[in-house]
C-alpha positions, 0 to 999 in steps of 0.5 A: 670331378676331374683330377686338376693335376691331370687336366693342368698337366693337359692343358699346359703344353697345349696353351704354351704351344704356338698353335693351341689348336694344333697341339690339341689336334696332336694330342686327340690324334695321339690318343686314337681320336679322329679330327676333321680337316682343318679347313672344315667350318661344320659344327665340330665336337672335340671330346678329349680327357673328358672334357668337350669343346663345340664349334664351327670348325676345328679352330673354334671348337679347340678354343672352346675345349681349351676354355672348358679345360681351363674351368677345371682349374683352381685359381692358383693352378690357372695363375701358375699357367700364365 
């Protein structure tokens, strides 16, 4: 089980960014992870903070990671993000 307050602290700045995929990229790289070139359309996986996202290209994988992170939040926390 995830610590929902930690997940919210990760997700909130990413969702509020003008470019959520870029914000996620900065978090991953800041944690010492690796990131594919932005124009890559290869199958790409993001594994960050115990949450995974997969897709064809970084944008799709980032969107999937964000969706998976959101599912870890309670309804109250999700409503507070809006």
